[in-house]
C-alpha positions in Angstrom: 13.4 6.3 2.6 14.3 2.7 2.0 10.9 2.0 0.3 11.5 5.0 -2.0 14.9 3.7 -2.9 13.6 0.1 -3.5 10.8 1.4 -5.7 13.1 3.5 -7.8 15.7 0.8 -8.2 13.1 -1.9 -9.1 11.2 0.3 -11.5 14.3 1.7 -13.3 16.1 -1.6 -13.4 13.0 -3.3 -14.8 12.7 -0.6 -17.4 16.4 -1.1 -18.4 16.0 -4.8 -18.8 12.7 -4.4 -20.8 14.4 -1.9 -23.1 16.7 -4.6 -24.3 14.3 -7.5 -24.3 11.4 -5.8 -25.9 8.9 -8.7 -26.3 8.4 -12.4 -26.0 6.4 -12.6 -29.1 7.6 -14.5 -32.1 8.0 -11.3 -34.2 11.2 -9.5 -33.2 11.5 -5.7 -33.6 13.3 -4.2 -36.6 17.0 -3.5 -36.3 16.3 0.2 -36.2 13.8 -0.2 -33.4 16.2 -2.5 -31.4 19.0 0.0 -31.6 16.7 2.8 -30.3 15.9 0.4 -27.4 19.6 -0.2 -26.7 20.4 3.5 -26.6 17.5 4.1 -24.2 18.8 1.3 -22.1 22.2 2.9 -21.6 20.5 6.2 -20.6 18.3 4.4 -18.1 21.2 2.6 -16.5 22.9 6.0 -15.9 19.7 7.4 -14.5 19.4 4.4 -12.2 22.9 5.0 -10.7 22.3 8.7 -10.3 18.9 8.1 -8.6 20.3 5.7 -6.0 23.2 8.1 -5.2 20.8 11.1 -4.9 18.5 9.3 -2.6 21.3 8.0 -0.4 22.6 11.6 -0.1 19.3 13.2 1.0 19.5 15.1 4.3 17.7 12.3 6.2 19.4 10.6 9.1 19.2 6.8 8.7 19.9 3.9 11.0 22.8 1.5 10.6 20.4 -1.0 9.1 19.2 1.5 6.6 22.8 2.3 5.6 23.5 -1.4 5.1 20.4 -1.7 2.9 21.6 1.2 0.8 24.9 -0.6 0.2 23.0 -3.7 -0.8 21.0 -1.7 -3.3 24.2 -0.3 -4.8 25.3 -3.8 -5.2 22.0 -4.6 -6.9 22.6 -1.7 -9.3 25.9 -3.3 -10.3 24.3 -6.7 -10.7 21.5 -5.3 -12.9 24.0 -3.4 -15.0 25.9 -6.6 -15.7 22.7 -8.5 -16.5 21.6 -5.8 -19.0 25.0 -5.7 -20.7 24.9 -9.5 -21.1 21.3 -9.3 -22.5 22.4 -6.5 -24.9 25.2 -8.7 -26.2 22.7 -11.5 -26.9 20.3 -9.2 -28.7 23.2 -7.7 -30.8 24.3 -11.1 -31.8 20.7 -12.1 -32.8 20.3 -8.9 -34.8 23.6 -9.3 -36.6 22.4 -12.8 -37.7 25.3 -14.7 -36.1 24.7 -18.3 -37.1 26.6 -19.5 -34.0 23.6 -18.4 -31.9 21.1 -21.3 -31.8 17.4 -20.8 -31.9 16.9 -22.3 -28.5 19.2 -19.6 -27.0 16.8 -17.0 -28.2 13.9 -19.0 -26.8 15.6 -19.2 -23.4 16.3 -15.5 -23.6 12.6 -14.8 -24.1 11.7 -17.1 -21.2 14.2 -15.4 -18.9 12.8 -12.0 -20.0 9.3 -13.0 -18.8 10.7 -14.1 -15.5 12.6 -10.9 -15.0 9.3 -9.0 -15.6 7.5 -10.9 -12.9 8.0 -10.4 -9.2 6.5 -12.0 -6.1 6.4 -10.8 -2.5 4.2 -10.9 0.5 3.8 -10.5 4.2 2.3 -12.3 7.2 1.6 -11.8 10.9 0.9 -14.0 14.0 -1.0 -12.4 16.9 -1.5 -13.4 20.5 -4.3 -11.4 22.2 -4.7 -11.7 26.0 -7.6 -10.3 28.0 -11.1 -11.5 27.2 -10.0 -12.9 23.8 -7.1 -15.0 25.1 -6.3 -16.5 21.7 -3.5 -17.0 19.2 -4.2 -16.4 15.5 -2.2 -16.3 12.3 -4.0 -13.3 11.3 -2.8 -12.8 7.7 -0.8 -14.6 5.1 -0.5 -12.5 1.9 1.2 -13.0 -1.5 1.9 -10.4 -4.1 2.3 -11.2 -7.8 3.2 -8.3 -10.2 4.1 -8.4 -13.9 5.4 -5.7 -16.1 4.2 -6.0 -19.7 6.5 -3.3 -20.9 8.1 -0.1 -19.6 4.7 1.6 -18.9 2.1 -1.1 -18.4 2.0 -3.4 -15.4 -0.3 -5.7 -13.4 -0.3 -5.6 -9.6 -2.2 -8.2 -7.5 -2.5 -9.3 -3.9 -4.1 -12.5 -2.5 -4.8 -12.9 1.2 -5.7 -15.7 3.6 -7.1 -14.5 6.9 -7.1 -16.6 10.1 -5.4 -19.6 8.7 -8.5 -21.6 7.6 -11.2 -20.7 5.1 -14.4 -22.4 4.1 -17.8 -23.3 5.6 -17.7 -23.0 9.3 -14.1 -21.9 9.4 -13.0 -18.6 10.9 -11.1 -17.2 7.9 -11.5 -16.3 4.3 -9.5 -16.0 1.1 -9.7 -12.6 -0.4 -8.4 -10.9 -3.6 -7.3 -7.6 -2.2 -5.8 -6.1 -5.3 -5.7 -6.9 -9.1 -5.3 -3.9 -11.3 -3.6 -2.6 -14.4 -1.4 0.4 -13.9 -0.4 2.5 -17.0 2.4 5.2 -16.8 0.9 7.7 -19.2 3.9 10.0 -19.0 6.3 7.3 -20.1 4.0 5.5 -22.5 2.1 8.4 -24.1 4.2 11.5 -23.2 1.3 12.9 -21.1 3.1 15.8 -19.3 2.2 19.4 -18.7 5.2 20.7 -16.8 8.7 19.9 -15.6 7.8 17.7 -12.7 4.3 16.3 -13.2 3.6 12.6 -14.0 0.3 10.8 -14.6 -0.9 7.2 -14.3 -4.1 5.4 -15.2 -5.3 2.6 -13.0 -8.2 0.1 -13.6 -9.3 -3.0 -11.7 -9.6 -3.8 -8.1 -7.4 -1.7 -5.8 -7.0 -0.2 -2.3 -8.7 3.1 -1.6 -6.4 6.1 -1.2 -7.4 7.0 2.4 -5.7 7.1 5.7 -2.2 5.9 6.7 -2.7 2.1 6.9 -5.1 1.3 4.1 -2.5 1.3 1.4 0.6 0.4 3.5 -0.2 -2.0 6.2 2.7 -4.6 6.2 3.3 -5.5 9.9 6.9 -4.1 9.9 5.7 -0.7 8.8 3.6 0.3 11.9 3.7 0.0 15.7 1.4 -2.2 17.7 0.2 -5.7 17.1 -3.4 -4.7 16.1 -4.2 -2.0 13.6 -5.8 1.1 15.3 -9.6 1.1 15.8 -10.1 4.5 14.1 -8.8 3.4 10.7 -10.5 0.0 11.2 -14.0 1.2 12.1 -14.3 4.6 10.6 -12.3 4.5 7.3 -12.7 1.3 7.2 -9.2 -0.4 6.7 -8.6 -2.6 4.8 -10.8 -1.2 2.1 -10.7 -1.9 -1.6 -13.1 -1.3 -4.5 -13.3 -1.9 -8.2 -13.1 0.9 -10.7 -10.7 3.2 -12.6 -9.0 6.6 -12.3 -5.9 8.7 -12.3 -3.0 9.2 -9.9 0.3 10.9 -10.2 2.4 13.9 -9.3 1.3 17.5 -9.9 4.6 19.0 -9.0 7.6 18.1 -6.7 6.2 16.8 -3.4 2.5 17.1 -4.3 0.7 14.0 -5.6 -3.0 13.3 -6.4 -5.4 10.4 -6.8 -8.9 10.6 -8.2 -11.0 7.4 -8.8 -14.5 6.4 -9.9 -15.3 3.1 -8.1 -17.9 0.8 -6.7 -19.2 2.0 -3.3 -20.2 0.7 0.1 -23.6 -1.0 0.6 -24.6 -0.7 4.3 -27.5 -2.5 5.9 -30.5 -0.4 6.9 -31.9 -2.7 9.6 -30.5 -4.6 12.6 -27.5 -4.1 14.7 -25.3 -3.4 11.7 -27.6 -0.7 10.2 -25.5 2.0 8.7 -22.3 0.4 10.0 -19.5 1.5 7.7 -17.2 -1.5 8.1 -19.9 -4.0 7.4 -20.8 -2.1 4.2 -17.6 -3.3 2.4 -18.7 -5.8 -0.3 -15.1 -6.4 -1.5 -16.1 -6.5 -5.2 -17.6 -9.9 -4.8 -20.8 -9.8 -7.0 -21.3 -6.4 -5.2 -24.2 -4.1 -6.0 -23.2 -1.4 -8.4 -26.2 0.9 -8.6 -24.4 3.8 -6.9 -20.8 4.4 -7.4 -18.4 6.5 -5.4 -15.9 9.3 -6.3 -12.7 9.5 -4.2 -10.0 12.2 -4.4 -6.8 12.7 -2.4 -4.0 15.2 -2.3 -0.7 14.3 -0.6 2.2 16.6 0.2 5.7 15.1 0.8 7.9 18.1 -0.2 9.9 17.8 3.0 11.7 14.4 3.4 10.1 12.4 6.2 6.9 14.5 6.3 3.6 13.3 4.7 0.4 15.5 4.9 -2.7 14.2 3.1 -6.4 14.7 2.9 -9.1 12.5 1.2 -12.7 13.2 0.3 -15.2 10.6 -0.9 -18.8 11.1 -2.0 -21.4 8.4 -2.6 -25.0 9.2 -3.8 -26.6 6.3 -1.9 -24.6 4.3 0.6 -27.4 1.7 0.8 -27.3 0.9 -3.0 -30.9 1.7 -3.6 -32.5 0.3 -0.5 -32.9 3.8 0.9 -31.9 7.3 -0.3 -28.8 8.0 1.9 -26.0 10.0 0.4 -22.7 9.9 2.3 -19.5 11.9 2.5 -16.2 10.8 4.0 -13.4 13.3 5.0 -10.0 12.1 6.3 -6.8 14.1 7.0 -3.6 12.9 8.5 0.1 13.6 9.2 2.8 11.0 9.2 6.2 12.4 10.2 9.5 10.5 10.6 12.6 12.6 11.5 15.9 11.4 13.1 14.2 8.3 14.6 11.3 10.3 16.0 7.8 9.6 14.6 4.4 11.1 14.9 1.2 9.9 13.3 -2.1 11.8 13.7 -5.3 11.1 11.9 -8.9 12.4 11.8 -11.8 10.8 9.9 -15.5 11.5 9.7 -18.5 10.2 7.9 -21.7 12.2 7.4 -24.8 10.3 6.2 -27.9 12.2 5.0 -30.6 9.8 6.1 -33.5 10.1 8.6 -33.1 6.4 9.5 -29.4 6.8 10.2 -30.1 10.0 12.2 -32.6 8.1 14.4 -29.9 5.7 15.6 -27.1 8.3 15.7 -25.2 6.9 12.8 -25.6 9.9 10.6 -22.3 11.1 12.2 -19.4 8.7 12.7 -16.0 10.1 13.7 -12.6 9.2 15.1 -9.1 10.4 15.6 -5.8 9.2 17.1 -2.3 10.4 17.8 0.8 8.2 18.0 4.3 9.4 19.0 7.2 7.0 18.6 10.9 6.7 18.7 13.0 4.2 16.7 16.8 3.7 17.2 19.5 1.4 16.2 21.0 -0.8 18.9 23.9 -2.0 16.8 24.4 -2.9 13.1 24.1 -6.6 13.9 21.3 -6.4 16.5 18.9 -4.3 14.5 16.4 -1.6 15.5 14.2 -1.0 18.6 11.3 1.3 18.8 8.8 2.5 21.5 5.4 4.1 21.0 2.2 5.3 22.6 -1.1 5.8 20.9 -4.4 7.3 22.1 -7.5 6.9 19.9 -11.2 7.8 20.2 -13.9 6.7 17.8 -17.7 6.9 17.8 -19.9 5.1 15.3 -23.0 6.7 16.9 -21.9 10.2 17.3 -25.2 11.7 16.1 -26.9 10.7 19.4 -24.9 13.2 21.3 -24.6 10.8 24.2 -21.7 9.0 25.9 -21.1 6.7 22.9 -17.4 7.5 22.5 -14.9 4.6 22.6 -11.3 5.2 23.9 -8.2 3.0 23.7 -4.7 3.8 25.0 -1.9 1.6 23.8 1.8 1.6 24.5 4.6 -0.9 23.8 7.6 -1.6 21.6 8.7 -3.1 18.3 12.0 -4.9 17.7 13.3 -5.3 14.1 16.2 -7.8 13.9 16.0 -7.0 10.1 14.0 -4.2 8.5 11.6 -6.7 7.1 11.1 -8.8 10.2 9.4 -7.5 13.4 8.5 -8.7 16.9 5.9 -6.7 18.8 4.6 -6.2 22.4 2.0 -3.8 23.6 -0.6 -3.2 26.4 -4.0 -1.8 25.7 -6.4 -0.1 28.1 -9.9 0.4 26.7 -13.0 2.3 27.7 -16.1 1.7 25.6 -19.2 3.9 25.0 -22.3 3.8 27.2 -20.3 2.6 30.1 -19.6 -0.9 28.6 -16.7 -2.9 29.9 -13.5 -2.5 27.9 -10.9 -5.2 27.3 -7.6 -4.4 28.9 -5.0 -6.8 27.5 -1.5 -7.6 26.4 -0.8 -8.3 22.8 2.2 -10.1 21.2 3.0 -10.4 17.5 5.6 -11.4 14.9 5.5 -10.3 11.3 7.5 -10.2 8.1 7.6 -8.8 4.6 9.5 -10.0 1.6 
């Protein structure tokens, strides 16, 4: 709920500010255009206040930390209102030609406008893995940089450093995980077919709309130190491609995504032959002979309940090396009610290739189930949560042999603040073909800002 409130406040507050500031170009709008913007600004402020109140009154039980955050957001609404009113006064003075307003005041106003339209954020996580690994690793350090050009066009980007050090002979790498233009077609062009539908156009490099973790994987948003193996090896999270497409809302509680993007490029020989995870080329001079089409429907009509299904088709998953078309199907449920949580996911790849069939990788499948419970210890102490997860995945399911991998994990998360988390879990693992699993303890600390 808090993420929804934050998104609504940020988007509407930004739109309200932009409505008064218009542009940082040398040519100012006409007086008539500016007055229309000012009137729209007043309406947006009213909508902003109503939206926050409506969200905070939904029939969803929230923790003490959540209630505190809602109060902070209400304070933010008041602050944004004051800022917009001050900006409006400056614009009115400039439009009225008041000689007491110096030129540099308007220049400063334009500079401040650019800064208000640009936001930064990020997350990071430090892991300790016991067992056979017995290592400590600052797994991810990520920075977001977003810029809103106007009230319907924005840039979103994400840059990630993995494993602390990148370069020749180093364990990590620097990756551009997202960099795309998002255009709100309903606001900008009036594209709307009913009372509740909205539509956006996206182009660039972005995360694929599949699974629970692929789009939302900040460490404070999920249980367990490591991400689950099903989404890691079958989907494969984290997965991004380059392309374009549409997303939006069809009606209340039902959203959609449909994209035409670059595709995977799996090897056809060696130990990684037809391995889905190794087929990610991350849009780095990646082959583009065969694109992919991905579509998702997501239902969220009941607060705290998310049901979604994704389908992807790619004509040749080897990018011309062999003729191997591939289909991915994924479905999941993510439920949060009164502190109780349940995540369940199923994912499956079917690859039409005799070579893949010969090694059992024409079928790759996995599923997991994860119940949890999160509760507030006290308003000052924060939240505590316990969970258990059982997962099974098989990247050689076509063999029909004992190739299934199994992991059972249980542990806890502690949130002293909603955006800071400490984690502990224990994993018991059984690998396919009777291979030894790695039973271990994991510790982690993560943050988001």
